C-alpha positions in Angstrom: 0.0 0.0 0.0 1.3 3.4 -0.9 2.2 5.9 1.8 -0.7 8.3 2.6 0.0 12.0 2.1 -1.3 14.7 4.4 -0.3 18.3 4.7 -1.0 21.9 5.6 -1.3 24.8 3.1 -0.7 28.5 3.9 1.3 31.6 3.0 3.7 31.8 4.7 4.1 28.3 6.0 7.7 27.7 6.9 7.1 28.5 10.6 4.4 25.8 10.9 4.8 23.3 13.7 2.1 20.9 12.3 4.5 18.7 10.3 6.6 17.9 13.3 3.6 17.3 15.4 1.7 15.0 13.0 4.7 13.1 11.7 5.6 12.2 15.2 2.1 10.8 15.6 2.3 8.8 12.4 5.5 7.3 13.6 4.1 6.7 17.1 1.0 4.9 15.8 3.0 3.0 13.1 1.0 4.6 10.3 2.4 4.6 6.8 1.8 8.3 6.2 3.7 11.6 5.9 2.6 15.2 6.6 4.1 18.1 4.5 4.0 21.9 4.6 2.9 23.4 1.3 3.5 27.1 0.5 0.5 28.2 -1.6 0.1 31.8 -2.9 -3.5 33.2 -3.0 -3.6 33.0 -6.8 -2.5 29.3 -6.8 -5.1 28.0 -4.3 -7.5 26.6 -6.8 -4.7 24.8 -8.7 -3.3 23.5 -5.4 -6.7 21.9 -4.4 -7.0 20.4 -7.9 -3.5 19.0 -7.5 -4.4 17.5 -4.2 -7.5 15.8 -5.8 -5.4 14.5 -8.7 -2.7 13.1 -6.4 -5.2 11.6 -3.9 -3.9 13.5 -0.9 -5.7 11.9 2.1 -6.3 15.1 4.0 -4.9 18.5 4.8 -5.1 21.5 7.1 -5.5 25.1 5.9 -4.1 28.1 7.7 -3.8 31.8 7.0 -4.8 33.2 4.5 -6.7 30.4 2.9 -9.3 29.3 5.5 -12.2 31.2 3.8 -11.2 31.0 0.1 -10.7 27.2 0.2 -14.4 26.7 0.8 -15.1 27.5 -2.9 -13.0 24.5 -4.0 -14.2 21.7 -1.8 -17.3 19.5 -2.1 -19.0 19.6 1.3 -18.7 21.7 4.5 -19.8 20.6 7.9 -22.5 22.7 9.5 -20.6 24.6 12.2 -17.7 25.3 9.8 -20.2 26.7 7.3 -21.6 29.0 10.0 -18.1 30.1 11.0 -17.3 30.7 7.4 -13.9 29.1 7.5 -12.4 25.7 7.1 -9.1 24.5 8.7 -9.3 20.7 8.0 -10.2 18.8 4.9 -10.8 15.0 4.7 -10.6 13.2 1.3 -13.5 10.7 1.6 -13.1 8.5 -1.6 -12.6 11.6 -3.7 -15.0 13.9 -2.0 -13.3 16.7 -0.1 -15.2 17.5 3.1 -14.3 20.6 5.1 -14.4 21.1 8.9 -13.3 23.7 11.4 -11.6 22.1 14.5 -10.3 25.4 16.0 -13.3 26.1 18.2 -13.8 22.6 19.4 -10.1 22.3 19.9 -10.2 25.4 22.1 -13.1 24.1 24.1 -11.3 20.8 24.7 -8.4 22.7 26.1 -10.6 25.0 28.2 -12.9 22.4 29.8 -10.5 20.9 32.3 -9.8 24.4 33.7 -13.4 25.3 34.4 -15.1 24.0 37.6 -18.7 24.4 36.5 -20.7 23.2 33.5 -19.6 25.2 30.4 -23.2 25.8 29.5 -23.7 27.7 32.7 -20.6 29.9 32.2 -20.6 33.6 31.4 -17.9 34.2 28.8 -16.1 37.3 27.5 -14.4 37.1 24.2 -11.8 39.8 23.5 -11.7 40.6 19.7 -14.1 40.0 16.9 -11.9 38.6 14.1 -11.6 35.2 12.5 -10.4 33.4 15.7 -13.1 35.0 17.8 -15.7 34.0 15.2 -14.6 30.3 15.4 -14.7 30.2 19.2 -17.9 32.2 19.6 -19.9 30.1 17.1 -18.4 26.8 18.4 -19.4 27.8 22.0 -22.9 28.7 20.9 -23.2 25.4 19.0 -22.3 23.6 22.3 -25.1 25.4 24.2 -23.1 28.1 25.9 -25.7 30.9 26.0 -24.0 33.9 27.7 -21.1 35.1 25.5 -20.2 38.7 25.2 -17.7 40.1 22.8 -15.6 43.3 23.4 -14.0 44.9 20.4 -12.6 48.3 19.4 -15.4 48.4 16.9 -18.5 47.3 18.7 -20.4 47.1 15.4 -18.1 44.3 14.2 -18.8 42.3 17.4 -22.6 42.8 16.9 -22.3 41.6 13.3 -20.6 38.4 14.5 -23.4 37.8 17.1 -26.0 38.4 14.4 -24.3 35.9 12.0 -24.5 33.1 14.6 -27.2 30.6 13.8 -27.3 29.2 17.3 -29.2 30.7 20.2 -27.2 33.0 22.5 -27.8 35.9 24.9 -24.8 37.9 23.6 -23.8 41.5 23.7 -21.2 43.6 21.9 -19.2 45.8 24.3 -16.6 48.5 24.3 -13.4 47.7 26.1 -14.3 50.1 28.9 -17.7 48.5 29.3 -16.2 45.1 29.6 -13.5 46.2 32.0 -16.1 47.6 34.4 -18.0 44.3 34.6 -15.1 41.9 34.3 -16.0 40.2 37.7 -19.2 38.8 36.1 -17.3 36.5 33.8 -16.4 32.9 34.5 -14.2 32.8 31.3 -12.3 35.5 29.6 -10.5 34.6 26.3 -8.2 36.8 24.3 -8.4 36.2 20.5 -6.5 39.2 19.4 -2.7 39.4 18.6 -2.1 41.8 21.5 0.8 40.4 23.5 2.2 38.2 20.8 6.0 38.1 20.2 7.8 40.5 19.8 5.3 42.8 21.6 5.3 40.7 24.7 4.7 43.6 27.2 1.3 44.5 25.7 -2.0 43.5 27.3 -5.4 43.6 25.6 -7.6 44.6 28.5 -7.3 45.9 32.1 -7.7 43.2 34.8 -8.4 45.6 37.6 -11.8 44.0 38.3 -10.7 40.4 37.7 -11.8 37.9 40.3 -9.7 34.8 41.3 -12.4 32.3 40.3 -12.2 33.4 36.7 -10.4 31.3 34.0 -8.3 33.6 31.7 -7.4 32.2 28.4 -5.2 33.4 25.6 -5.0 31.7 22.2 -1.5 33.2 21.6 1.2 30.5 22.1 4.3 32.7 21.3 5.1 33.5 24.1 3.5 30.5 25.9 2.6 32.7 28.9 1.5 36.1 27.6 1.5 39.3 29.7 -2.3 38.9 30.1 -1.8 35.4 31.6 1.0 36.5 33.8 -1.1 39.3 35.2 -4.1 37.0 35.6 -2.0 34.5 37.5 -0.8 37.1 39.9 -4.4 37.9 40.7 -5.1 34.2 41.5 -7.0 33.4 38.4 -6.7 30.1 36.5 -4.9 30.4 33.2 -5.1 28.6 29.9 -2.4 29.0 27.3 -2.7 28.9 23.5 -0.8 25.6 23.3 -3.9 23.6 24.3 -6.0 25.0 21.4 -3.3 24.4 18.9 -2.7 20.8 20.0 -6.4 19.9 20.3 -7.4 21.3 16.9 -4.6 19.2 15.5 -5.7 16.2 17.5 -9.3 16.5 16.1 -8.0 16.8 12.6 -5.8 13.7 13.1 -8.8 11.8 14.4 -10.9 12.8 11.3 -8.1 11.4 9.1 -7.2 8.2 10.9 -10.1 7.4 13.4 -7.5 7.6 16.2 -7.7 10.3 18.8 -4.0 10.8 19.5 -2.0 11.3 22.7 -2.3 15.1 23.3 0.3 15.1 26.0 2.8 13.7 23.5 1.7 16.4 21.0 2.1 19.1 23.6 5.6 18.0 24.4 6.6 18.2 20.7 5.1 21.8 20.5 6.8 23.0 23.7 10.1 21.6 22.6 9.8 23.4 19.2 8.9 26.6 21.0 11.9 26.3 23.3 9.7 26.9 26.3 8.8 30.5 25.6 9.2 31.6 21.9 9.6 30.2 18.4 
């Protein structure tokens, strides 16, 4: 039997940790498969997907900037991914390319062990209203989490995201100052912006003056592993959740869709932390 081929497409893509993470899993589970990184320019996306079809590539991930555009070139899109409006994982099912979005569910898998109450009962604040926020917000709503507010520099963009969600929520768009004043109301606070990412490691997206110690503060940034936001939250006694968990679990869910094996996420995390050198890429 021929070796199965998997991969990730993006632009740029040389920084991707996915090949190291997935190839380690293929070796660990004794699977005859290999995962590659493919640099694909915007204008070459359609041709790349046609090439994957022709070559019988078994599955692939999609990263920036192709998560939206790729939807035009695949055959079927799972319901939540369609509502999010972005695909990060494709499965080749006997020639039919099926698109999924594992980002939001991967995030929730990382978050759940940190939360002491039922997620459906939690009040959540999402910081930012971009693509990452959209994936997390809609995935949360799809899982039955009803109380999810979004703070953003442009409140209208947050309100548009809320309006686009096809799942029932009691959500509000807020300014940063409004969110900061009522920060103690939230069980979970998640930063989906790039504020605090390397090299701007001293920046923080929101004031934590009103943070309570029973809150879980989460940041999807994983470079640095522990952002300034998380450092400040930890000083205040809050539980923190780093971005490594989301990255690992979205990859684990993709791996499961391709192989029917849910992989050892502890092993995956060790690969990622080793690659990050503990703090930065």
